[in-house]
C-alpha positions as CSV (number, residue, x, y, z in Angstrom):
1,X,0.0,0.0,0.0
2,X,3.0,2.3,0.4
3,X,3.1,3.1,-3.4
4,X,-0.6,3.8,-3.4
5,X,-0.3,6.1,-0.3
6,X,2.4,8.1,-2.0
7,X,0.3,8.4,-5.0
8,X,-2.6,9.8,-3.0
9,X,-0.2,12.3,-1.4
10,X,1.1,13.4,-4.8
11,X,-2.4,13.9,-6.1
12,X,-3.5,15.9,-3.0
13,X,-0.4,18.1,-2.8
14,X,0.6,18.6,-6.5
15,X,-2.2,17.5,-8.9
16,X,-5.4,18.6,-7.2
17,X,-4.3,22.2,-6.6
18,X,-4.0,22.7,-10.4
19,X,-7.5,21.1,-11.0
20,X,-9.3,22.7,-8.1
21,X,-11.7,24.7,-10.3
22,X,-12.6,21.6,-12.4
23,X,-13.4,19.5,-9.3
24,X,-15.4,22.3,-7.9
25,X,-17.7,22.2,-11.0
26,X,-17.8,18.4,-10.9
27,X,-18.9,18.5,-7.3
28,X,-22.2,19.8,-8.6
29,X,-22.9,17.1,-11.2
30,X,-21.6,15.2,-14.2
31,X,-22.3,15.1,-17.9
32,X,-20.1,12.3,-19.4
33,X,-19.7,12.0,-23.1
34,X,-20.0,8.2,-23.0
35,X,-20.4,5.1,-21.0
36,X,-17.5,2.8,-21.5
37,X,-17.9,-0.9,-20.6
38,X,-14.3,-2.1,-20.1
39,X,-12.5,-5.0,-18.6
40,X,-11.3,-5.0,-15.1
41,X,-7.8,-5.8,-16.3
42,X,-5.3,-3.5,-14.7
43,X,-3.6,-2.9,-18.0
44,X,-6.7,-1.3,-19.5
45,X,-7.2,2.3,-18.3
46,X,-10.2,3.9,-20.0
47,X,-9.3,7.6,-19.2
48,X,-5.7,7.0,-20.3
49,X,-6.7,5.3,-23.6
50,X,-9.2,8.1,-24.4
51,X,-7.2,11.0,-22.9
52,X,-10.3,12.1,-21.0
53,X,-10.6,14.1,-17.8
54,X,-12.7,13.4,-14.7
55,X,-16.4,13.8,-15.5
56,X,-16.0,13.0,-19.2
57,X,-16.3,9.2,-19.1
58,X,-18.7,7.1,-17.1
59,X,-17.0,3.7,-16.7
60,X,-18.4,0.2,-15.9
61,X,-15.5,-2.3,-15.4
62,X,-15.9,-6.0,-15.0
63,X,-14.1,-9.1,-16.1
64,X,-14.4,-9.5,-19.9
65,X,-16.2,-6.1,-20.4
66,X,-19.6,-7.9,-20.1
67,X,-23.1,-6.3,-20.6
68,X,-25.4,-9.2,-19.5
69,X,-28.7,-9.7,-21.2
70,X,-31.3,-7.7,-19.3
71,X,-33.2,-9.8,-16.8
72,X,-35.4,-8.7,-13.9
73,X,-34.5,-12.0,-12.2
74,X,-30.7,-11.5,-12.4
75,X,-29.8,-7.9,-11.8
76,X,-26.2,-6.9,-11.2
77,X,-23.8,-3.9,-11.1
78,X,-23.3,-3.9,-14.9
79,X,-27.1,-3.6,-15.5
80,X,-27.3,-0.9,-12.9
81,X,-24.5,1.1,-14.4
82,X,-26.1,0.9,-17.9
83,X,-29.5,2.0,-16.6
84,X,-28.1,4.9,-14.6
85,X,-25.7,6.1,-17.4
86,X,-28.5,6.0,-20.1
87,X,-31.6,6.8,-18.0
88,X,-30.2,9.4,-15.7
89,X,-27.0,10.8,-17.2
90,X,-28.3,10.5,-20.7
91,X,-25.0,9.5,-22.2
92,X,-25.1,9.8,-26.0
93,X,-22.7,6.9,-26.6
94,X,-21.9,3.5,-25.2
95,X,-18.5,1.9,-25.9
96,X,-17.8,-1.8,-25.3
97,X,-14.0,-2.1,-25.1
98,X,-12.4,-5.5,-25.3
99,X,-8.6,-5.9,-25.3
100,X,-5.8,-8.2,-26.3
101,X,-4.6,-11.0,-24.0
102,X,-7.9,-11.0,-22.1
103,X,-7.9,-13.5,-19.2
104,X,-11.7,-14.0,-19.5
105,X,-11.4,-14.9,-23.2
106,X,-8.6,-17.3,-22.3
107,X,-10.8,-18.9,-19.6
108,X,-13.5,-19.5,-22.1
109,X,-11.1,-21.2,-24.4
110,X,-9.5,-23.2,-21.6
111,X,-12.2,-24.0,-19.0
112,X,-9.9,-26.3,-17.1
113,X,-7.8,-23.2,-16.1
114,X,-10.8,-21.8,-14.2
115,X,-12.5,-24.9,-12.9
116,X,-11.7,-24.1,-9.3
117,X,-12.9,-20.5,-9.6
118,X,-16.6,-20.9,-9.1
119,X,-17.7,-17.2,-9.5
120,X,-15.4,-16.7,-12.5
121,X,-16.6,-19.9,-14.2
122,X,-20.3,-18.8,-13.9
123,X,-19.4,-15.3,-15.1
124,X,-18.0,-16.8,-18.3
125,X,-21.5,-17.9,-19.2
126,X,-22.1,-14.3,-20.3
127,X,-19.4,-14.6,-22.9
128,X,-19.5,-16.3,-26.4
129,X,-19.2,-20.0,-26.8
130,X,-15.7,-21.4,-27.6
131,X,-17.5,-23.4,-30.3
132,X,-17.6,-20.2,-32.4
133,X,-13.9,-20.3,-33.0
134,X,-13.4,-24.1,-33.2
135,X,-12.4,-23.9,-36.9
136,X,-9.4,-21.6,-36.2
137,X,-6.2,-23.5,-35.6
138,X,-3.8,-20.6,-34.7
139,X,-4.1,-19.9,-30.9
140,X,-3.4,-16.2,-31.2
141,X,-6.0,-15.8,-34.0
142,X,-8.5,-17.8,-32.1
143,X,-8.1,-15.6,-29.0
144,X,-8.3,-12.4,-31.1
145,X,-11.4,-13.6,-32.9
146,X,-13.2,-14.6,-29.7
147,X,-12.4,-11.2,-28.2
148,X,-14.0,-9.5,-31.2
149,X,-17.0,-11.8,-31.1
150,X,-17.4,-11.0,-27.4
151,X,-17.5,-7.3,-28.0
152,X,-20.2,-7.7,-30.7
153,X,-22.2,-10.0,-28.4
154,X,-22.2,-7.5,-25.6
155,X,-23.4,-4.7,-28.0
156,X,-26.4,-7.0,-28.9
157,X,-26.9,-7.6,-25.2
158,X,-27.1,-3.9,-24.6
159,X,-30.1,-3.7,-26.9
160,X,-32.1,-5.9,-24.5
161,X,-31.9,-3.2,-21.8
162,X,-35.1,-1.1,-21.9
163,X,-33.2,2.2,-21.4
164,X,-30.9,1.5,-24.3
165,X,-33.5,-0.1,-26.5
166,X,-35.8,2.9,-26.3
167,X,-33.0,5.3,-27.4
168,X,-31.5,3.0,-29.9
169,X,-34.9,2.7,-31.7
170,X,-35.1,6.5,-31.9
171,X,-31.4,6.8,-33.0
172,X,-30.6,8.8,-29.9
173,X,-27.6,6.7,-28.7
174,X,-24.6,5.3,-30.4
175,X,-23.3,1.8,-29.7
176,X,-19.6,1.3,-30.4
177,X,-17.4,-1.8,-30.3
178,X,-13.6,-1.4,-29.6
179,X,-10.7,-3.7,-29.1
180,X,-7.6,-2.2,-27.4
181,X,-4.2,-3.7,-28.2
182,X,-2.1,-3.4,-25.1
183,X,1.3,-3.8,-26.8
184,X,0.8,-1.3,-29.6
185,X,-1.7,1.1,-27.9
186,X,-3.9,0.9,-31.0
187,X,-7.7,0.9,-30.9
188,X,-9.7,-1.0,-33.5
189,X,-13.4,-0.2,-33.8
190,X,-16.2,-2.3,-35.4
191,X,-17.1,-1.0,-38.9
192,X,-20.6,-2.1,-39.7
193,X,-20.3,-1.4,-43.4
194,X,-17.1,-3.4,-43.9
195,X,-18.0,-6.0,-41.3
196,X,-14.7,-6.0,-39.4
197,X,-12.7,-4.1,-36.8
198,X,-10.5,-1.3,-38.3
199,X,-7.9,1.0,-36.8
200,X,-9.7,4.0,-35.1
201,X,-9.9,6.9,-35.4
202,X,-8.5,7.4,-39.0
203,X,-5.2,9.2,-38.8
204,X,-6.5,12.2,-40.7
205,X,-9.3,12.6,-38.1
206,X,-7.0,12.2,-35.0
207,X,-4.7,15.1,-35.7
208,X,-4.9,18.5,-34.1
209,X,-5.5,19.8,-30.6
210,X,-8.5,18.5,-28.8
211,X,-10.9,21.0,-27.3
212,X,-11.3,20.5,-23.6
């Protein structure tokens, strides 16, 4: 905990003073640009990947960036986050962000590795079936494909949530699928027209200084 304690002290003594005004405004409410459903993996840091400040991104993190199918019988934190972000905060976008080397996807492909982890094993039921990538021989390609399929599956699951479905039908909310590559730092986004994940954003659109 020593490293974490030192970090809190640095924030309080050196970082916060320069951001006091912003935190003062945030203490009165939030208007995030998007809800990001990301994996709990410590290597995936949503605000770092998107270069966003506090208050700009509402984040739901769980193993495997899962958005369970809506069910009144089986509510959980993920469903509550989705409902609050869409129904109360009125976020205009939802991003499901998968990533390379995902332990949950590895667990789906190798169930023996998680057989003693009861909660994890049950959580994997919310992900895609390993049968969907049975025809792929290369292990790396199989993992990458399953990761992409999981992102697309969670986007479809989002549409079962009443708060999302109502806005999706009226084209009042955008649903986006991303895969973040840890080694390269690259984001690939699902392109509906081309039917595949492509580097995002296009270089021409990512240049220039971002307005804060």
